C-alpha positions, -999 to 999 in steps of 0.1 A, spaced: 0 0 0 13 35 -8 15 64 15 -13 81 -4 -35 50 0 -28 49 38 -39 86 40 -71 79 22 -79 46 41 -74 60 76 -84 97 69 -52 111 83 -27 139 75 10 133 77 34 160 89 72 155 84 103 172 97 127 189 73 155 166 84 157 129 92 128 117 113 136 99 146 102 84 153 64 85 148 38 102 169 1 98 164 -21 128 172 -57 124 181 -81 154 184 -113 155 204 -147 145 192 -156 162 158 -129 188 164 -106 199 136 -71 186 135 -57 220 124 -70 235 156 -41 218 173 -14 229 149 9 246 175 11 212 193 17 189 164 41 214 150 61 210 182 61 173 176 75 178 141 102 201 156 111 171 177 119 152 144 87 132 146 66 122 117 31 131 129 2 110 118 -29 132 126 -64 117 125 -88 142 109 -121 128 120 -127 115 156 -164 107 151 -178 82 176 -215 85 167 -233 54 154 -238 47 117 -216 76 104 -187 71 129 -165 45 146 -165 31 181 -137 40 205 -124 4 201 -122 7 163 -104 41 167 -78 24 189 -74 -4 164 -70 22 136 -41 38 155 -22 5 158 -30 -4 121 -20 30 106 14 28 123 19 -8 112 11 0 76 32 32 76 62 13 89 57 -14 62 66 12 36 102 8 25 109 46 30 101 44 67 110 8 76 141 21 94 122 40 120 117 27 155 88 2 159 77 20 191 57 52 187 41 79 208 5 89 210 -8 124 220 -45 131 222 -71 155 235 -105 146 251 -118 115 233 -84 114 216 -67 113 250 -89 84 260 -82 65 228 -45 71 232 -47 54 267 -67 26 252 -41 19 226 -14 17 253 -35 -4 276 -49 -30 251 -46 -24 214 -9 -20 208 7 -27 243 42 -36 232 46 -7 207 34 24 225 64 43 239 49 74 254 14 88 259 4 124 266 -33 126 272 -49 161 273 -80 162 295 -90 126 286 -127 119 290 -135 82 297 -171 83 286 -197 67 263 -187 40 271 -164 41 301 -134 18 294 -106 27 318 -124 39 350 -155 15 354 -159 -7 372 -128 4 392 -119 -31 403 -121 -46 368 -123 -20 340 -130 -31 305 -97 -17 293 -70 -21 320 -42 5 318 -22 -15 343 -13 -38 313 5 -9 295 42 -12 288 46 24 279 78 41 291 59 72 303 22 83 305 15 119 312 -20 132 320 -33 168 318 -65 180 333 -83 213 329 -93 229 361 -127 241 347 -135 211 324 -157 195 350 -179 225 357 -214 232 347 -247 213 344 -234 193 315 -196 192 319 -174 184 290 -150 164 313 -171 149 342 -152 147 374 -159 110 379 -141 99 347 -113 124 342 -75 123 344 -75 125 382 -97 93 384 -74 76 359 -44 85 380 -61 73 412 -69 39 396 -35 34 380 -10 53 402 19 30 393 14 36 356 10 74 355 43 93 353 27 127 359 -7 144 364 -9 182 357 -39 202 367 -40 233 344 -52 262 365 -79 283 350 -81 262 318 -112 249 303 -117 216 283 -110 234 250 -79 253 262 -57 227 244 -69 240 211 -52 270 193 -86 287 190 -86 296 227 -66 327 233 -71 336 270 -41 336 293 -48 303 310 -52 285 276 -20 299 262 -1 289 293 -17 255 292 -6 248 256 29 261 264 32 237 293 21 208 271 45 217 244 73 219 270 64 184 281 66 172 245 101 186 241 112 169 274 96 135 267 95 129 229 128 129 211 
């Protein structure tokens, strides 16, 4: 399969560094959010000499979309098919996953169940374990058990305000804090972003807290992903 065929099959965009790439990072946006709204973050990954495979359409709704499980399977499959191309066969087999909201949840699912041996690092931005709950319910025997992960590092970010309101975007009983509480030995770090909302990880949010939040995430990428 050609690179163009992979792009069409998985509905992804591929961003490459100017020089030699040192690895692959998959980027997963939130539900129905535009990939380009995270450009400052995936550009940082490219600056780290990563080939970034960005999914353009995280649509979990029935009939027109894909289940969270299928999304996790797609992540594993797209990397496998990409590395099968002769041009990229010399890249490391292990890869990183960065995701926001639903994308953060799927990133954790890939590390926990769908590509356990090949996920190197995960950075999950305000992950929402919802509809259905995979990682946080039931607590004593979750459907997708992050304790099985072999990832080197798992970093979680949580917005301070994402759980607020009558219909919170990131409910407090299924957020990054809960994930850290259930899997304390697997989580490398948990950062609570003061003043940030659930959408602060997107470039469209220009308040001081959102800008600071993205800068912190990008600093973490520079420290963790080489």
